[in-house]
All heavy atoms as an XYZ file, in Angstrom:
629
protein
N      -8.633     -0.894     14.468
C      -8.107      0.406     14.115
C      -8.441      0.816     12.696
O      -8.809      1.897     12.416
C      -6.600      0.452     14.400
C      -6.018      1.783     14.116
S      -4.235      1.813     14.340
C      -4.149      2.403     15.994
N      -8.344     -0.141     11.798
C      -8.675      0.144     10.371
C     -10.098      0.521     10.201
O     -10.488      1.381      9.433
C      -8.330     -1.127      9.538
C      -8.521     -0.963      8.015
C      -7.667      0.138      7.438
C      -8.251     -2.262      7.347
N     -11.008     -0.129     11.001
C     -12.449      0.174     10.889
C     -12.746      1.612     11.322
O     -13.566      2.278     10.739
C     -13.240     -0.785     11.734
S     -13.158     -2.495     11.113
N     -12.035      2.109     12.379
C     -12.243      3.442     12.815
C     -11.825      4.458     11.746
O     -12.508      5.441     11.526
C     -11.474      3.703     14.094
S     -12.029      2.688     15.516
N     -10.743      4.182     11.107
C     -10.263      5.116     10.095
C     -11.106      5.070      8.839
O     -11.343      6.038      8.151
C      -8.817      4.792      9.652
C      -7.888      5.280     10.717
C      -8.133      5.954     11.845
C      -6.470      5.077     10.708
N      -7.010      6.190     12.559
C      -5.913      5.683     11.836
C      -5.589      4.448      9.837
C      -4.607      5.649     12.161
C      -4.224      4.456     10.151
C      -3.723      5.063     11.284
N     -11.689      3.878      8.523
C     -12.546      3.746      7.382
C     -13.826      4.551      7.535
O     -14.392      4.982      6.578
C     -12.853      2.260      7.065
N     -14.286      4.656      8.784
C     -15.535      5.394      8.997
C     -15.354      6.907      8.933
O     -16.270      7.610      8.564
C     -16.076      5.026     10.375
C     -16.623      3.593     10.413
O     -16.988      3.091      9.325
N     -16.649      3.000     11.573
N     -14.158      7.404      9.281
C     -13.990      8.847      9.365
C     -13.265      9.403      8.126
O     -13.272     10.639      7.935
C     -13.256      9.250     10.639
S     -11.510      8.816     10.633
N     -12.690      8.591      7.307
C     -11.856      9.109      6.230
C     -12.348      8.363      4.933
O     -12.889      7.315      5.007
C     -10.392      8.776      6.362
S      -9.675      9.512      7.875
N     -12.060      9.007      3.801
C     -12.508      8.317      2.597
C     -11.514      7.236      2.218
O     -11.879      6.395      1.396
C     -12.491      9.428      1.439
O     -11.208      9.968      1.248
N     -10.310      7.260      2.716
C      -9.340      6.208      2.427
C      -8.527      5.968      3.704
O      -7.970      6.882      4.248
C      -8.402      6.704      1.291
C      -7.418      5.704      0.850
C      -7.802      4.667      0.025
C      -6.082      5.803      1.125
C      -6.932      3.760     -0.448
C      -5.151      4.876      0.649
C      -5.579      3.889     -0.107
O      -4.653      2.978     -0.612
N      -8.504      4.711      4.171
C      -7.791      4.438      5.425
C      -6.320      4.785      5.293
O      -5.623      4.407      4.369
C      -8.028      2.958      5.624
C      -9.135      2.586      4.790
C      -9.183      3.567      3.666
N      -5.789      5.498      6.269
C      -4.371      5.937      6.193
C      -3.443      4.801      6.540
O      -2.255      4.991      6.253
C      -4.214      7.089      7.160
C      -4.949      8.298      6.745
C      -4.663      9.483      7.585
N      -5.410     10.628      7.107
C      -6.025     11.474      7.863
N      -6.036     11.321      9.187
N      -6.690     12.471      7.335
N      -3.864      3.729      7.061
C      -3.021      2.608      7.384
C      -2.529      1.922      6.128
O      -1.402      1.402      6.106
C      -3.765      1.657      8.269
C      -2.993      0.481      8.779
C      -1.833      0.942      9.684
C      -3.887     -0.457      9.578
N      -3.269      1.943      5.026
C      -2.882      1.232      3.839
C      -1.612      1.849      3.233
O      -0.654      1.109      2.948
C      -4.024      1.140      2.823
C      -5.167      0.255      3.417
C      -3.583      0.608      1.476
C      -6.433      0.286      2.568
N      -1.522      3.147      3.001
C      -0.291      3.712      2.474
C       0.908      3.590      3.438
O       2.038      3.416      3.034
C      -0.587      5.156      2.214
C      -2.057      5.345      2.284
C      -2.580      4.164      3.056
N       0.643      3.620      4.677
C       1.693      3.493      5.706
C       2.340      2.089      5.625
O       3.565      1.945      5.648
C       1.176      3.768      7.155
C       2.209      3.353      8.183
C       0.851      5.226      7.248
N       1.520      1.054      5.406
C       2.017     -0.304      5.230
C       2.913     -0.383      4.016
O       3.996     -0.983      4.004
C       0.912     -1.287      5.152
C       0.352     -1.682      6.467
S      -0.842     -3.072      6.388
C      -2.103     -2.434      5.334
N       2.519      0.281      2.921
C       3.359      0.305      1.749
C       4.635      1.018      1.870
O       5.711      0.637      1.429
N       4.579      2.173      2.615
C       5.799      2.980      2.818
C       6.792      2.285      3.783
O       7.996      2.497      3.684
C       5.423      4.383      3.390
C       4.742      5.293      2.406
C       4.213      6.538      3.166
C       5.682      5.636      1.263
N       6.301      1.483      4.662
C       7.146      0.737      5.546
C       7.696     -0.547      4.855
O       8.821     -0.894      4.930
C       6.448      0.327      6.859
C       6.201      1.601      7.721
C       7.269     -0.656      7.667
C       5.332      1.401      8.872
N       6.796     -1.210      4.138
C       7.159     -2.478      3.502
C       8.087     -2.367      2.342
O       8.924     -3.239      2.117
N       7.999     -1.333      1.517
C       8.836     -1.227      0.337
C      10.327     -1.132      0.657
O      11.100     -1.852      0.054
C       8.375     -0.043     -0.494
N      10.755     -0.280      1.623
C      12.147     -0.260      1.972
C      12.619     -1.563      2.562
O      13.747     -2.063      2.328
C      12.335      0.873      2.951
C      11.125      1.734      2.739
C      10.038      0.868      2.250
N      11.784     -2.271      3.356
C      12.150     -3.547      3.962
C      12.371     -4.558      2.804
O      13.304     -5.369      2.897
C      11.083     -4.035      4.920
C      10.999     -3.300      6.222
C       9.797     -3.799      7.053
C      12.259     -3.469      7.039
N      11.478     -4.590      1.840
C      11.600     -5.509      0.737
C      12.853     -5.201     -0.088
O      13.548     -6.131     -0.524
C      10.395     -5.501     -0.099
C      10.227     -6.567     -1.183
C      10.197     -7.931     -0.526
C       9.026     -6.316     -2.042
N      13.161     -3.950     -0.261
C      14.324     -3.586     -0.988
C      15.623     -3.994     -0.283
O      16.533     -4.510     -0.882
C      14.326     -2.042     -1.198
C      15.461     -1.474     -2.056
C      15.444     -2.014     -3.518
C      15.415      0.015     -2.030
N      15.623     -3.770      0.990
C      16.805     -4.182      1.825
C      16.991     -5.702      1.787
O      18.076     -6.219      1.637
C      16.656     -3.680      3.277
C      16.824     -2.165      3.343
C      17.665     -4.356      4.195
C      16.445     -1.560      4.641
N      15.847     -6.454      1.832
C      15.912     -7.855      1.790
C      16.447     -8.345      0.410
O      17.282     -9.228      0.379
C      14.505     -8.482      2.047
O      14.520     -9.868      1.809
N      16.002     -7.698     -0.628
C      16.506     -8.043     -2.007
C      17.944     -7.759     -2.122
O      18.759     -8.539     -2.759
C      15.685     -7.391     -3.041
N      18.394     -6.624     -1.657
C      19.782     -6.200     -1.769
C      20.685     -7.167     -0.948
O      21.770     -7.595     -1.439
C      20.060     -4.775     -1.316
C      19.402     -3.820     -2.345
C      21.499     -4.437     -1.148
C      19.345     -2.377     -1.927
N      20.275     -7.521      0.223
C      21.090     -8.479      1.053
C      21.116     -9.843      0.377
O      22.070    -10.566      0.559
C      20.579     -8.576      2.497
O      19.195     -8.947      2.524
C      20.724     -7.237      3.201
N      20.047    -10.218     -0.326
C      20.084    -11.480     -1.013
C      21.042    -11.468     -2.255
O      21.754    -12.468     -2.421
C      18.643    -11.826     -1.553
O      17.743    -11.877     -0.414
C      18.610    -13.157     -2.241
N      21.059    -10.333     -2.935
C      22.000    -10.227     -4.072
C      23.424    -10.292     -3.647
O      24.292    -10.945     -4.305
C      21.703     -8.933     -4.826
C      22.795     -8.599     -5.793
C      20.384     -8.998     -5.516
N      23.751     -9.688     -2.485
C      25.136     -9.709     -2.019
C      25.487    -10.939     -1.193
O      26.600    -10.999     -0.662
C      25.426     -8.435     -1.220
C      25.516     -7.210     -2.131
C      24.618     -6.169     -1.976
C      26.534     -7.120     -3.022
C      24.710     -5.072     -2.783
C      26.649     -6.013     -3.841
C      25.706     -4.961     -3.703
N      24.585    -11.870     -1.087
C      24.863    -13.127     -0.364
C      24.843    -13.100      1.171
O      25.216    -14.011      1.818
N      24.290    -11.957      1.687
C      24.254    -11.809      3.161
C      23.004    -12.608      3.682
O      23.012    -13.133      4.795
C      24.091    -10.357      3.557
C      25.345     -9.601      3.079
C      23.904    -10.153      5.030
C      25.237     -8.075      3.160
N      22.013    -12.717      2.869
C      20.714    -13.340      3.271
C      20.358    -14.353      2.181
O      20.575    -14.164      1.010
C      19.718    -12.191      3.400
C      18.359    -12.697      3.906
O      18.309    -13.654      4.631
N      17.290    -12.031      3.561
N      19.681    -15.438      2.619
C      19.104    -16.380      1.673
C      17.778    -15.863      1.199
O      17.096    -15.123      1.873
C      18.936    -17.736      2.332
C      20.242    -18.443      2.618
O      21.193    -18.175      1.900
O      20.247    -19.213      3.553
N      17.375    -16.281      0.008
C      16.132    -15.845     -0.570
C      14.968    -16.357      0.256
O      13.957    -15.639      0.373
C      15.998    -16.272     -2.045
C      14.852    -15.664     -2.719
C      14.834    -15.943     -4.179
O      15.639    -16.694     -4.711
N      13.924    -15.312     -4.920
N      15.027    -17.545      0.735
C      13.993    -18.128      1.603
C      14.558    -18.179      3.053
O      15.311    -19.140      3.384
C      13.593    -19.516      1.092
C      12.493    -20.085      1.984
C      13.109    -19.424     -0.348
N      14.275    -17.168      3.806
C      14.727    -17.137      5.193
C      13.725    -16.348      6.059
O      12.718    -15.809      5.534
C      16.143    -16.429      5.264
O      15.962    -15.118      4.954
N      13.969    -16.351      7.351
C      13.072    -15.649      8.236
C      13.138    -14.140      7.925
O      12.110    -13.477      7.943
C      13.477    -15.918      9.727
C      12.638    -15.137     10.655
C      13.322    -17.428     10.015
N      14.291    -13.569      7.705
C      14.419    -12.157      7.406
C      13.645    -11.781      6.154
O      12.925    -10.752      6.122
C      15.925    -11.770      7.225
C      16.187    -10.349      6.889
C      15.731     -9.423      7.997
C      17.659    -10.130      6.593
N      13.743    -12.617      5.105
C      12.973    -12.367      3.912
C      11.464    -12.417      4.129
O      10.656    -11.616      3.596
C      13.360    -13.338      2.824
O      14.707    -13.153      2.418
N      11.029    -13.379      4.964
C       9.605    -13.514      5.281
C       9.099    -12.311      6.041
O       8.027    -11.798      5.782
C       9.377    -14.779      6.025
N       9.872    -11.837      7.039
C       9.475    -10.685      7.810
C       9.492     -9.434      6.957
O       8.569     -8.575      7.079
C      10.442    -10.532      9.052
C      10.229     -9.214      9.727
C      10.231    -11.720      9.979
N      10.431     -9.353      6.039
C      10.449     -8.164      5.149
C       9.340     -8.169      4.115
O       8.896     -7.062      3.714
C      11.816     -8.079      4.444
N       8.853     -9.319      3.789
C       7.788     -9.464      2.768
C       6.426     -9.258      3.374
O       5.508     -8.876      2.656
C       7.923    -10.782      2.038
O       9.216    -10.924      1.571
C       6.902    -10.918      0.932
N       6.265     -9.495      4.643
C       4.951     -9.421      5.327
C       4.226     -8.123      5.140
O       3.060     -8.075      4.782
C       5.066     -9.810      6.765
C       3.756     -9.978      7.512
C       2.975    -11.126      6.965
C       4.047    -10.224      8.990
N       4.892     -6.925      5.381
C       4.139     -5.676      5.235
C       3.678     -5.416      3.758
O       2.590     -4.909      3.566
C       5.157     -4.605      5.658
C       6.136     -5.268      6.497
C       6.191     -6.671      5.952
N       4.435     -5.817      2.810
C       4.009     -5.646      1.393
C       2.890     -6.598      1.108
O       1.932     -6.168      0.399
C       5.203     -5.906      0.447
C       6.205     -4.769      0.531
C       4.746     -6.100     -1.000
C       5.725     -3.443     -0.010
N       2.917     -7.752      1.632
C       1.772     -8.709      1.453
C       0.512     -8.106      2.005
O      -0.517     -8.145      1.386
C       2.102    -10.079      2.091
C       0.941    -10.965      2.166
C       0.440    -11.626      1.015
C       0.284    -11.204      3.372
C      -0.622    -12.492      1.121
C      -0.786    -11.999      3.453
C      -1.307    -12.639      2.307
N       0.614     -7.624      3.274
C      -0.581     -7.056      3.908
C      -1.066     -5.814      3.151
O      -2.258     -5.537      3.071
C      -0.279     -6.708      5.351
C      -0.005     -7.936      6.243
C       0.405     -7.487      7.628
C      -1.262     -8.798      6.342
N      -0.145     -4.998      2.643
C      -0.466     -3.778      1.892
C      -1.230     -4.169      0.650
O      -2.332     -3.602      0.310
C       0.758     -2.972      1.506
C       0.537     -1.897      0.567
C      -0.163     -0.737      0.837
C       0.939     -1.841     -0.780
N      -0.221      0.073     -0.292
C       0.497     -0.638     -1.315
C       1.677     -2.641     -1.608
C       0.722     -0.191     -2.612
C       1.911     -2.270     -2.879
C       1.401     -1.079     -3.366
N      -0.693     -5.130     -0.134
C      -1.370     -5.534     -1.365
C      -2.784     -6.172     -1.077
O      -3.717     -5.917     -1.808
C      -0.536     -6.490     -2.149
C       0.664     -5.799     -2.759
C       1.463     -6.702     -3.677
O       0.986     -7.787     -4.001
O       2.553     -6.269     -4.103
N      -2.841     -6.947     -0.081
C      -4.092     -7.627      0.289
C      -5.133     -6.540      0.730
O      -6.252     -6.611      0.277
C      -3.857     -8.630      1.452
C      -5.086     -9.364      1.932
C      -5.595    -10.326      0.853
C      -4.790    -10.088      3.230
N      -4.739     -5.631      1.624
C      -5.651     -4.639      2.119
C      -6.100     -3.690      1.028
O      -7.274     -3.277      0.951
C      -5.113     -3.881      3.283
O      -3.971     -3.164      2.914
N      -5.188     -3.294      0.140
C      -5.590     -2.421     -0.976
C      -6.524     -3.071     -1.943
O      -7.546     -2.519     -2.333
C      -4.311     -1.943     -1.733
C      -4.528     -0.995     -2.889
C      -5.149      0.309     -2.364
C      -3.271     -0.708     -3.607
N      -6.266     -4.351     -2.246
C      -7.179     -5.106     -3.084
C      -8.567     -5.269     -2.502
O      -9.575     -5.085     -3.161
N      -8.584     -5.637     -1.216
C      -9.839     -5.833     -0.569
C     -10.624     -4.485     -0.415
O     -11.846     -4.441     -0.597
C      -9.685     -6.469      0.810
C      -9.242     -7.929      0.781
C      -8.933     -8.375      2.214
C     -10.302     -8.802      0.162
N      -9.876     -3.425     -0.080
C     -10.519     -2.127      0.041
C     -11.163     -1.662     -1.269
O     -12.280     -1.242     -1.303
C      -9.521     -1.095      0.546
C     -10.092      0.292      0.690
C     -10.849      0.633      1.834
C      -9.978      1.244     -0.299
C     -11.371      1.879      1.999
C     -10.573      2.512     -0.172
C     -11.245      2.809      0.993
O     -11.808      4.046      1.129
N     -10.427     -1.819     -2.371
C     -10.943     -1.372     -3.632
C     -12.075     -2.304     -4.132
O     -12.958     -1.821     -4.836
C      -9.805     -1.248     -4.655
C      -8.828     -0.163     -4.400
C      -7.687     -0.212     -5.409
C      -9.479      1.217     -4.381
N     -12.023     -3.567     -3.761
C     -13.076     -4.506     -4.130
C     -14.373     -4.192     -3.391
O     -15.490     -4.151     -4.071
C     -12.680     -5.943     -3.829
O     -11.458     -6.257     -4.618
C     -13.704     -6.932     -4.237
N     -14.271     -3.953     -2.148
C     -15.537     -3.790     -1.358
C     -15.974     -2.337     -1.240
O     -17.195     -2.075     -1.214
C     -15.398     -4.444     -0.015
C     -15.288     -5.925     -0.154
C     -14.086     -6.584      0.115
C     -16.337     -6.724     -0.542
C     -13.947     -7.953      0.056
C     -16.247     -8.074     -0.654
C     -15.074     -8.693     -0.397
N     -15.094     -1.420     -1.074
C     -15.461     -0.026     -1.009
C     -15.469      0.644     -2.385
O     -16.299      1.483     -2.637
C     -14.466      0.761     -0.063
C     -14.561      0.391      1.397
C     -15.785      0.951      2.015
C     -15.413      2.334      2.589
N     -16.460      2.873      3.419
N     -14.503      0.302     -3.213
C     -14.421      0.784     -4.556
C     -13.920      2.210     -4.658
O     -13.616      2.894     -3.675
N     -13.807      2.654     -5.933
C     -13.482      4.017     -6.193
C     -14.706      4.851     -6.067
O     -15.790      4.441     -6.154
C     -12.940      4.145     -7.611
C     -11.648      3.396     -7.818
C     -11.609      2.179     -8.497
C     -10.444      3.939     -7.434
C     -10.412      1.517     -8.690
C      -9.212      3.273     -7.602
C      -9.267      2.038     -8.250
N     -14.507      6.150     -5.851
C     -15.615      7.094     -5.724
C     -15.885      7.647     -7.108
O     -15.181      8.529     -7.604
C     -15.264      8.192     -4.759
C     -14.951      7.646     -3.358
C     -15.630      8.479     -2.354
C     -15.187      7.967     -1.010
N     -16.157      7.112     -0.352
N     -16.971      7.196     -7.754
C     -17.271      7.672     -9.121
C     -17.654      9.138     -9.144
O     -17.472      9.777    -10.171
C     -18.381      6.779     -9.607
C     -18.988      6.217     -8.389
C     -17.947      6.135     -7.355
N     -18.136      9.682     -8.049
C     -18.531     11.061     -8.042
C     -17.362     11.969     -8.257
O     -17.422     13.011     -8.880
C     -19.201     11.426     -6.729
N     -16.142     11.591     -7.753
C     -14.956     12.392     -7.943
C     -14.507     12.409     -9.391
O     -14.097     13.447     -9.898
C     -13.816     11.845     -7.087
N     -14.758     11.376    -10.111
C     -14.398     11.313    -11.522
C     -15.436     12.097    -12.341
O     -15.064     12.840    -13.276
C     -14.357      9.842    -12.012
C     -14.098      9.772    -13.534
C     -13.248      9.077    -11.264
N     -16.703     11.940    -12.013
C     -17.740     12.590    -12.759
C     -17.738     14.133    -12.606
O     -18.061     14.889    -13.484
C     -19.098     12.048    -12.400
C     -19.324     10.586    -12.806
C     -20.670     10.106    -12.272
C     -19.216     10.402    -14.301
N     -17.377     14.590    -11.376
C     -17.420     16.022    -11.126
C     -16.142     16.742    -11.518
O     -16.045     17.930    -11.557
C     -17.690     16.354     -9.682
O     -16.655     15.710     -8.877
C     -19.073     15.811     -9.220
N     -15.097     15.960    -11.834
C     -13.828     16.530    -12.257
C     -12.999     17.080    -11.135
O     -12.206     18.006    -11.356
N     -13.118     16.503     -9.967
C     -12.297     16.997     -8.830
C     -10.821     16.710     -9.008
O      -9.971     17.382     -8.503
C     -12.779     16.320     -7.516
C     -14.142     16.766     -7.040
C     -14.568     15.995     -5.815
C     -14.219     18.243     -6.806
N     -10.486     15.656     -9.811
C      -9.088     15.305     -9.983
C      -8.486     15.962    -11.243
O      -7.357     15.777    -11.469
N      -9.222     16.790    -11.939
C      -8.651     17.366    -13.133
C      -7.991     18.700    -12.823
O      -8.227     19.350    -11.827
C      -9.762     17.602    -14.182
O     -10.718     18.529    -13.660
N      -7.147     19.088    -13.767
C      -6.402     20.386    -13.590
C      -7.324     21.504    -14.028
O      -8.126     21.399    -14.928
C      -5.180     20.340    -14.450
C      -4.199     19.363    -14.100
C      -3.014     19.482    -14.978
N      -2.073     18.361    -14.731
C      -1.024     18.078    -15.460
N      -0.781     18.831    -16.517
N      -0.245     17.147    -15.164
N      -7.150     22.654    -13.379
C      -7.932     23.789    -13.821
C      -7.393     24.290    -15.156
O      -6.199     24.292    -15.419
C      -7.721     24.854    -12.699
C      -6.419     24.398    -12.022
C      -6.379     22.945    -12.175
N      -8.302     24.692    -15.999
C      -7.889     25.195    -17.311
C      -7.822     26.713    -17.288
O      -8.678     27.371    -16.734
C      -8.887     24.769    -18.383
O     -10.201     25.238    -18.024
C      -8.920     23.262    -18.531
N      -6.775     27.233    -17.846
C      -6.627     28.709    -17.944
C      -6.531     29.080    -19.453
O      -5.930     28.430    -20.250
C      -5.314     29.149    -17.282
O      -4.222     28.451    -17.831
C      -5.368     28.895    -15.780
N      -7.229     30.139    -19.782
C      -7.265     30.550    -21.166
C      -6.708     31.955    -21.273
O      -6.671     32.776    -20.506
C      -8.655     30.541    -21.703
C      -9.189     29.174    -21.774
C     -10.559     29.214    -22.347
N     -10.999     27.787    -22.390
C     -12.141     27.422    -22.929
N     -12.882     28.308    -23.506
N     -12.467     26.186    -22.926
């Protein structure tokens, strides 16, 4: 599925989705650990950490092998329009 999105889009949409799902899970796991509901090393913590692990891994690999698009930086597509 990731390969199909990589071919049609400049940035695979699955990578941000993993981060948006994983961050609240990791936050819930940390809060339950602080309040003593969950152990720091448990199945729940491992399951909650998995999406963030996959997100960081896929983002790092994507940027390593596909890289940033230097044309966007050179042409100024990310800059604000100037008004005088």
